[in-house]
N, C-alpha and C positions, 0 to 999 in steps of 0.2 A: 380278330379275326369276328369271334364268334360276339363278343360283344360288340363288338360294325351291323351283325346285321340282326342282333335282339335290337338295340339304336334305331335302323332303318325299319323296322317294324313298330316299334314306339309308334314312330312319327305319320304313320298311313292313316289314324281317325284327322288327323288334321288336310290329307287331304281327300277327305273321303268326294263321293261321286257327288251328295246334295249339296258342296260347297265349292264344286270345282265347276258344274254344265251354266249355273249363271250367267260365270265370266267367260267359258268359252260358246256361250250362244252373243254374247258382248263383241269378243274375238272375233268371229268370223261375220258380223255386222256393221265390223270396221272395214276403210279401206284408205292403206296409208305408202308414203312410199321410204325407202330403206338402203341405205349406205351400204358400200363394198368392202370389205375390209380393202386397205394398202398393201399394195404388191409386197413393198419392201420386206414386211416380214416373210420371205423363203428361203430359207439355210440350206433344207434340205436337197440334198444332190438327187435327183431322178435318177430310179433305178431300170440302168441297161442291161436285159436279159443277157445282150446280145456279147458286153464286157466277159463271157467267161474265161477265168485263166487269165483277168488283167489286173495290177497292181496299179494305184490310182492315188497320189497323191494330191489331195485335196486343202484347199484354207479357207475359211468363212472369216469372215471378219465383219462388225457393228458399229460404227462411230453414231455418237450421240450426244443431241443436245436437246434437253426436253426441261421446259418452264413451266411450271403450276402454280398459278397463280390464285389460292381459292380461298373464300369468304364462309367461311362452315362453322358451327359452335364445336365442331368435334374434329375438323379435320384442316391442318396447316397447309400453306405454299409452301412447296422447298425446288429445286434444281436438281437434276440428274445431268451429267454432263461427264465423256469419260469413251470407251471402245471395248469391246473384247475378240477375243481372236482365238480363232480356234484351227487349228493344223490336224490333219488327220490322215492315215492310211485306210484305201478303200482296196477290198479283195475280192474278187469273186470266183471261189472255189467251182460254183455251179451256178446257172442261167436262173435259176430260181432262190438265189442264196448271195447276201452280200457282208462281210465283216467289218466295220467302224475301229478303230483304235487310236486313240489321241488324247489330246487335253485341249481345255480352255480354261483363260486367264484374262480376267475379266479387272481392268482397272479405272478407277475413277481420274479426271485430271483435277491436279494438284493437288492428288496425294502420293506419298511413298509408297505404301502400302498396295496390295494386290490379293485377289483370290483365284487362286489356282484350282482345277477344279478334271480329274480326270473322264474320258472319256472312252464307251466302249459301249456295241451296237451291234445283236444278230439281226438280221432283217431278211425273212421267207416271203417270198412271193409265189403259191403256187398256183396260182391259175389269175390271171389277167381280172382285175380290179378286190380282191383279197388279199390282204399283207399282213404278217402278224411280226412283230418288236421286239425284243427283250433285251433291257439297258435302256440305253440314253432314248429319249421319245422325238416324234418330229412332233416339236408343236409352233410350225407354222401357222398363219393366219391365227393365231391364239386360236387355236382348233376351232374354226368357226366361234364362238361364241362373244355376244356380245361385252361389251365395258360392264353395263352391271354383273352379269357374273361371272367373268374374269378380267381384271383388270391386264390390259394389251406389256406393262411397264415389268408384266413379272418375264417377259422375255428379254427385255435385257436389266435388270438389277437381280435378278433369282440365277441361283445356280442351276445348271440346265436339267429337264425334270429326265427322272430315271424310273423303271418300272416297268407297267407290262401296256403292249398297245395292238387294237386290231381298227385297221379301216377294211372298208366294204363302197365298195362304186359301181354302180350299175347305169340302165337309164333311168329309174324313176327310185334310187332311194341310192341313201349316199348316209356314213356313219362314221364317226371316230370313237372308239372307246378306249378308255387307258386308267390306268390308277400310276401315281405318280409318289411313290417311297420316300418321302422325303427323312424319316428317322426312322430306323430299325432299331428294337429293345431286346436286348438279351434277358437270363435270367437274373436280380435283383439290380438293374442298373435305375438310376434316381429320377429317371426323365419315363417318359409319354411316346407307344408307338404313333407316328402324325402317318399321315398320307393323306390325299388330295387324287379324289374319283372325278370323271367325267362322260357323261355321254354327249353325242354330239348327232342328231341324226334329221335326216330329213327326207320327206316322204312327196315325191311330185306324182299327182295325178292327172297332170297335162305338161307333156314336155315336146315342143316342136322350135323349131331356126327360130320363132319370132316370140313365142312368148308359154310363158312357165306358168304354170302353179303348183303349189308344195303347200305344204303342213310341216312346220320346225317343231319340234320336237327334244330338247334336252331338257339335262341336269349334271350337275354338278355338287361337289360339297367336300369339308375338309373332316377329320376323326382323328381324334387326338384317344389313345389309349388302348392298350391289348389286354389278350387274356393273362400273359403273366407279369402286368403291371404293379410296380411295388411303388409305385411315387404317388402322394396322395390327390385328392381328388377323384371322383369319377370320369369315368370314360365321358366324350363329350363327340356329338358330330352336329357337324352345322348344314342343310340340304335348300338348294335350291331348284326347283323343277319351273321349265317355262316351253308353254305351249302356243303356238299361233300360228298365221294363216299370211303367204308368202306370193303377191303375185310380181313377173318380174318380164317386160314388155323389149324387147330385142330391132330397135331404130333403126333401117338400112342408110347409111349414109349418111352428112350432113356432120357438126361439130357435137350434137347430141347421141351417144352407140346407145341408151338404154335408158327406160325409166324403173323404178320397184315398188312397189303399195308391199308396204307389210305389217302387222299391229299383232302383239303378245301379250300374254298374261303368264303375271310369275309368284310361285307361293315362298318363300323361305320360313323355313323351320328352323329352332336353336334354343341352347339352352338360356333357360328365364334371366339366369345372375348374370350372362355373360354380360348383359351392357346394360342402359341405364332405361331397356323401352319396358315397358309393366307387362308383356306379354312373353310369348315364344313362338310364335307364331304370325306372321308379316305378308301382305300380298304389295303386289304391284303392274301396273298399265301400264305401256309402251306404245305409241306411236310413233313413229319417224318419215320424212319425207325427204327424198331427193333423185338427182341426178347424175349421171355417169356422161363426162361431155374430154375430149380431147384436152380441154384445160383442167381437168381433173374432176374429182366430185363432190360436188355440194349437199347438204342434208340439212333438215330441218325438224324439231321431231317434238312430242309432250312424256313428261317422265310424272306417272302420280302412283304416289307411296306411301302405304299402310303401317309402321310396326315394322317395314320391311330389313332385316340383317342377313347379307353377305359376306361376309370377311375375306372371300377372293376378288369379288369383284373393287369396281373403280369407289371412291369413298366420299364423292360425293352424292350417288342413287343413295346409297345406305342411310339410316333414319339413327341410326346409331354407330358406335362404336366403341369393341371391346373395351373394359376397364373404366371403362370412362361414363360419370353423372349424364354426363348430357343427353341429350336422347329428343325428338322429334319426331307426334305419332304422325302425321300429315307431312310428305315431302310432297313438292312441288318443282318440274326446271325445263322451262323451255331450253333446246339444246339449236345451236349448229353450229356445222363442223364442215370445214373444207380439208378435200385429200388429194392431195398428188402425188406422182411417184414418174418418174422417169428412167428408163431403160437405157444402161450407160453399154454393157453387153450382154451377152448370156446369164442369169439369171446374178445381176448385177446392176442394182437401183439404186435413184437417190429420190428421197421424200419427204415429204415436208408436210405439216398437218399443224392446225387450226381446230379449237372446240370451243364454243363459246358457250354459259349456261345461266341463263336468268332464275333468279327462284321470285318465286311474284309472292311467296309468301311473308318472307324473311326482306324480300327487296335485297338482292342482294346480287350484282352479278361476276363470276369465275371464269380463270380463263386460262389453257392449257394450248403451247405452242413447243413442236419440235421438230428436228431438223435430223433428216438416218441415212447414213452413206452405209449400205451393206455390198461390200465385194467379193463374189463367190468364185475361185479358181482352183482349177481341176488340173494336174499332168499325167500322162501315160507313163507310167513306171516300167512295165513292162506286157510286153503284147505276146497274145495266146498264141499257138502253134495250131491251132485246132479253128 
């Protein structure tokens, strides 16, 4: 952990006030629309203080088909199709505490092998709006991070996140803080410690039934290495920070429910020799525009980045890839997205997504399309006497 803290301190000069202020002024001078995350990726059972003394059997299941047709120097297209199922027991020993115990099985269609992960989570809510979690985490809605910072495919293809998480929600402040500890080391282990960390926060300075003005501030990163690390190579940290300005307008009645305005600035820092990029620091500017309607969410956007790299983000938004000599100093993408989700019953939804990416510099068009079916079931096993 000490090496990680030193790495973060070493990154601070790259994000100094003199470099950030001009970009923040640009961010605040633009207006753009933003898309909402699809509600399909909601698998965490709502906390119910009235369930004290109850034992609940829950089953979460996500079936998916996602086809990526990428045209890029350093990212190939591929298809992910399969399902994961997560049976678990939920027990409320107290109205402020919940224990979860179970497992998750991930299986890809057309393959005989599967991946099995244990599931354990301790959830504590001392007061309304504030919660703490240890063990497996709640990664619903991709932690609220955009695709350039955290690819949503982590939700369907990776093992469940496990570590520590704190969430806070009030009228004017929302925050999600977490550490996903992916690999722990003991003395003498031949590999490096590895964890992902992140903060997603939003500060609303105006929030009414009709309009909301807020300032999103987020960062996430990937760290490899530890104090007792005996593996070859130095400890490394990849860090991405995002600041923005957001406007949301709720409409009363009609087919269009909301419109959104958002623009953001991103800065990334990474080891200089990790990619084919000639530096260890990059920036990006993102503008997105769209509407939310009864027929789904439509979004258009523009992304421009210089030497930007985040190993956790969607590949097309990066200017390079780890371990590959191909790199692009300047990256520009026009995007179009469509999101549709339909609620089948409580906490269970069917969804479709389509994304189109046009790169004017390389004159290439990429796309991604996906179908999702999320089923969440729960059964009361024991009724408390109180």
